[in-house]
C-alpha positions in Angstrom: 22.8 5.3 57.6 19.1 6.1 57.2 18.3 7.3 53.8 15.5 9.1 52.2 15.1 6.0 50.0 14.3 4.1 53.3 11.2 6.1 53.8 10.0 5.8 50.2 10.5 2.0 50.3 8.9 1.6 53.5 5.8 4.2 53.4 5.5 5.2 49.7 3.2 3.0 48.5 0.6 3.4 51.2 0.8 7.0 50.2 0.5 6.7 46.8 -2.7 4.5 47.6 -4.0 7.0 50.0 -3.4 10.2 47.8 -3.4 9.2 44.5 -5.6 11.7 42.9 -3.5 14.9 44.9 0.0 13.3 43.3 1.0 14.6 39.8 2.5 11.8 37.4 5.9 13.8 37.7 5.6 13.1 41.7 4.8 9.5 40.7 8.1 8.9 38.7 10.0 10.9 41.5 8.5 8.3 44.2 9.1 5.2 42.0 12.6 6.3 41.0 13.9 6.7 44.7 12.4 3.2 45.7 14.4 2.1 42.6 17.5 3.5 43.1 20.4 1.5 42.8 18.7 -1.6 43.6 18.5 -5.0 41.3 15.1 -3.2 39.7 16.9 -1.2 37.3 19.6 -3.8 36.7 23.3 -3.4 36.8 26.5 -5.2 36.3 28.9 -8.0 38.2 32.7 -6.8 38.7 35.2 -9.7 39.2 38.5 -8.9 40.2 41.5 -10.5 38.2 43.7 -11.3 41.2 41.9 -13.2 43.6 38.3 -13.9 42.1 36.5 -11.4 44.7 33.2 -10.4 42.9 30.6 -7.4 43.5 27.2 -6.3 42.3 26.7 -2.7 41.5 23.3 -1.7 40.9 22.5 1.0 38.2 21.4 4.6 39.7 17.7 6.2 39.2 19.4 9.5 37.7 16.4 11.5 38.8 17.5 14.9 39.9 15.0 15.0 43.3 17.3 12.0 44.4 19.8 12.6 47.4 22.0 9.6 46.1 22.2 10.7 42.4 23.3 14.6 42.9 27.4 14.0 44.3 28.9 13.3 41.0 26.5 15.6 39.0 27.3 18.5 41.1 30.9 17.6 40.5 31.0 17.8 37.0 29.1 20.7 36.9 31.7 22.7 39.1 34.2 21.3 36.6 32.4 22.6 33.6 31.5 25.9 35.5 35.5 26.7 36.8 36.5 27.0 33.2 34.1 30.3 33.2 35.3 32.4 36.6 37.4 35.3 36.2 39.8 36.7 39.1 37.4 39.2 40.9 35.0 39.5 43.6 31.6 37.7 43.3 28.5 38.5 45.6 25.8 36.0 46.7 22.3 37.6 46.6 19.0 35.7 47.8 15.5 36.8 46.5 12.3 35.6 48.1 8.7 36.2 47.9 6.2 36.3 50.5 4.5 33.2 52.2 0.9 34.6 50.9 2.2 33.8 47.3 2.6 29.7 48.3 -1.0 29.0 47.0 -0.4 30.4 43.7 3.0 29.7 43.1 2.2 25.8 43.8 -1.0 25.5 41.5 1.3 27.4 38.3 4.4 26.6 39.5 6.3 26.8 35.9 4.2 30.3 34.9 5.2 31.8 38.2 9.1 30.2 38.6 9.8 31.7 35.0 7.9 35.3 36.3 11.0 34.9 39.2 13.5 34.2 37.3 13.2 36.9 34.8 12.2 39.6 37.5 15.3 38.7 39.1 17.2 39.3 36.2 15.8 42.3 35.0 16.4 43.7 38.2 20.0 42.6 38.6 20.6 44.1 35.3 18.8 47.6 35.6 21.1 48.1 38.9 23.7 46.9 37.2 23.5 50.1 34.1 22.3 52.6 36.8 25.2 55.2 36.8 24.8 55.6 40.4 26.1 51.9 41.1 27.9 50.7 38.3 27.0 51.1 34.7 28.3 47.9 33.4 27.4 44.5 31.7 27.8 42.1 35.2 26.9 38.1 35.0 25.5 36.3 37.3 23.9 32.5 38.2 21.0 31.7 39.6 19.8 28.7 40.8 16.1 28.3 42.0 15.3 26.6 45.8 11.8 25.8 46.8 12.4 24.4 50.6 13.3 26.1 54.3 15.2 23.3 56.3 11.9 22.0 57.8 10.7 20.9 54.4 8.4 23.8 53.8 7.3 25.5 50.8 9.7 28.2 50.8 10.6 29.8 46.9 13.3 31.5 46.7 16.5 32.2 44.0 20.3 32.1 45.0 22.2 34.2 42.6 26.2 34.5 42.6 27.3 38.3 40.8 30.1 39.3 39.2 31.4 42.3 41.4 32.0 44.3 38.4 31.2 44.2 34.9 32.3 45.0 31.2 31.7 48.6 30.6 29.0 49.4 27.7 31.6 50.0 24.9 33.4 46.6 26.3 36.2 48.3 26.4 37.3 48.3 30.1 36.3 46.7 33.2 34.5 48.3 36.1 34.7 47.1 39.4 32.2 47.5 41.7 32.4 48.5 45.7 34.6 45.7 47.4 32.0 45.2 50.5 28.6 46.2 48.5 27.0 46.0 45.5 23.5 47.4 45.3 21.4 48.5 48.0 19.1 45.8 49.3 16.2 47.6 49.7 15.8 49.5 46.6 16.6 45.8 45.0 13.6 44.3 47.1 11.4 47.4 46.1 11.9 47.1 42.1 12.3 43.3 42.5 8.5 43.6 44.0 7.1 45.8 41.4 8.2 44.0 38.5 6.9 40.3 39.6 3.3 42.0 40.8 3.3 43.8 37.0 4.0 40.0 35.4 1.7 38.5 38.0 -1.1 40.8 37.2 -0.5 40.3 33.3 -0.6 36.5 33.7 -3.7 36.8 35.4 -5.7 39.2 32.9 -4.3 36.6 30.1 -6.0 33.4 32.3 -2.8 32.2 32.6 -2.6 31.6 36.2 -5.0 29.3 37.8 -6.8 30.4 40.9 -10.0 30.5 43.1 -9.3 34.5 43.5 -12.5 36.6 42.2 -11.0 39.6 40.3 -11.8 42.0 43.2 -10.1 39.4 45.8 -7.1 39.0 43.4 -6.6 43.3 43.3 -6.8 42.6 47.2 -3.9 40.5 47.3 -1.8 42.5 44.8 -2.5 45.5 46.8 -1.4 43.6 50.3 1.8 42.4 48.8 2.6 46.0 47.6 2.5 46.5 51.1 4.8 44.1 52.2 8.5 44.8 52.2 10.2 41.6 49.8 13.3 40.5 51.4 16.4 41.0 49.1 19.4 40.1 50.8 23.3 40.1 49.5 26.4 38.3 51.6 29.8 39.5 52.0 31.8 38.9 48.9 34.3 36.0 48.6 37.7 36.8 49.4 39.1 34.1 47.2 37.6 34.2 43.7 38.7 30.5 43.1 36.1 29.4 46.0 33.3 31.2 44.2 31.7 28.2 42.1 32.9 25.3 44.6 30.2 27.3 47.1 27.3 27.9 44.3 28.1 24.4 43.6 26.8 23.4 46.9 23.4 24.8 46.0 22.8 23.9 42.4 22.6 20.2 42.8 21.4 20.9 46.7 17.8 18.7 47.3 15.0 19.3 49.8 16.7 17.1 52.5 19.8 15.0 52.0 20.6 11.6 54.0 22.9 13.0 56.7 20.0 14.9 57.9 17.6 12.0 58.7 18.1 10.8 62.3 15.8 7.9 62.6 12.3 6.0 61.4 10.3 5.3 64.2 6.3 4.3 65.2 5.8 6.0 61.5 7.9 9.0 62.4 10.7 10.6 60.4 12.9 12.2 62.9 15.3 14.6 61.2 18.0 17.6 62.2 17.0 21.2 60.9 18.4 24.7 61.3 16.1 27.1 62.7 17.0 30.3 60.8 14.0 32.1 63.0 15.9 31.2 66.0 19.2 32.7 66.0 20.1 29.4 63.2 20.0 26.9 66.1 19.9 23.3 65.2 16.8 21.6 66.3 15.1 18.3 66.0 11.9 17.3 64.5 9.3 15.0 63.7 7.3 14.1 61.6 4.2 11.7 60.3 6.1 9.6 57.1 3.5 10.6 54.9 3.6 14.0 55.8 7.3 13.7 55.1 6.7 12.8 51.9 4.1 15.2 51.2 6.3 18.4 52.3 9.4 16.6 49.9 7.1 16.3 46.8 6.1 20.1 47.1 9.9 20.2 45.9 9.4 18.2 42.7 10.1 20.3 40.2 7.7 20.5 36.8 9.1 18.0 34.2 12.2 19.2 32.1 12.5 22.6 34.3 15.5 24.9 34.1 16.3 25.6 37.9 19.7 26.8 37.0 19.9 29.8 34.6 23.1 31.9 33.0 22.7 35.3 32.2 24.8 38.6 31.0 28.3 37.4 31.1 27.5 33.8 31.7 24.7 33.7 29.6 25.1 30.9 26.8 24.6 32.9 24.0 27.5 35.0 24.0 29.6 33.7 27.2 32.5 32.6 25.1 33.3 35.6 23.3 32.5 38.2 26.0 34.5 36.1 28.9 37.2 36.2 26.5 37.2 40.0 26.2 37.1 40.0 29.8 40.0 38.1 30.4 41.8 40.3 28.1 41.3 43.4 29.8 41.9 41.6 33.5 44.9 40.4 31.7 44.5 36.8 32.9 47.1 34.6 31.9 46.7 31.2 29.4 47.2 29.0 32.3 45.0 30.4 34.7 42.2 27.9 33.7 44.3 24.9 32.7 43.5 21.9 34.6 43.0 18.2 34.0 39.6 16.8 32.7 38.6 14.2 34.8 36.4 11.1 34.6 34.1 10.6 37.2 36.0 8.0 38.5 38.9 10.1 39.2 36.2 12.8 40.7 34.8 9.6 43.0 38.7 9.1 44.0 39.4 12.8 44.6 36.5 13.2 47.0 36.4 10.1 48.5 40.1 8.5 48.5 38.5 5.3 46.6 39.7 4.0 44.0 36.4 2.6 42.7 38.6 0.1 40.0 40.8 -1.6 42.9 39.4 -4.9 44.6 38.2 -4.2 48.2 39.3 -8.0 49.0 42.7 -7.7 48.0 43.8 -4.6 47.2 45.9 -5.7 44.5 43.5 -6.7 41.6 41.5 -4.8 39.3 37.5 -5.1 39.1 36.8 -6.2 35.5 32.8 -6.1 34.3 32.5 -9.5 33.6 28.4 -9.5 33.5 25.4 -7.5 32.6 22.0 -7.2 34.6 18.9 -6.6 33.0 16.8 -3.7 34.8 12.8 -5.8 35.6 11.3 -3.9 33.0 14.0 -4.3 30.1 14.5 -0.9 30.5 18.2 1.0 31.6 17.7 4.0 34.6 
């Protein structure tokens, strides 16, 4: 199978040399990490079968969150932790997007603009949840930032999983939302737009947003954005509450493109599969020059240590334990509702792949035991 790593190993160095001035230090690291992932450069260990003597070399992973190889077990571990939080209620999937004419400003001010994005999404959902016309309750939601479209273009948007109801103001009862309807999406889009443009204008006045636009040009941009309809859409509620976080886990650790979508590398072209949502969700094939593929991939490298998964309301870190206990008590959730065995990474791997990592792949009887460490080339681990 052709992987993202193959593209970077073949064309990563030439891309870095040609566009060195346009690549940030974080992007340089991502390129290097993906190229080194699970190679001798990062070191590893040698396993020895105690029955037949077969030996296997396992190299360390880079653990970079932008690397396609390193998200599999992270996603499952995150899912295991979140399953302790879910409640037996409806959940809604809500997606917030911004107009593409904002892309240049967002790309040049990523941390600041992403923070505004998260803040406005949070405030919009909370305002609607406390509105007596819709719910008047304290909801919970998890938000995940994505920055890409299927063709690797820059398309920032935030996915939210929102509880279909919440605690009343005095926290004495649970208030359910309507079964097929959370909040009106057009009204949410209008409120979200107003908040986003207000905070964006404030940041521009404070000099916190870098842009080559003059004050007049910036005001004209704001006016143009006010005229646009900002898209917010809500998907039907989940019929089985226990699947909600499994569904969300598909978004939390997703990267711009996964290995299975890459078809071939030929004549300096990367050929990959994508879905054209503008054309009835049709499956299509796209071909990009390797350097253009890498450029697009790097558009989605987040600022250093930037938190792209955030928890709000009932799921907020500050009072989550206390609030969820209150919810379970009101909803009469049994003590064994969340009972499950805590799995090691090897057990998770075996459950998902049916491969026992400790069993000898040669004889199928012996146990693989680590007998020797392989030091990384630069004497530093991953």
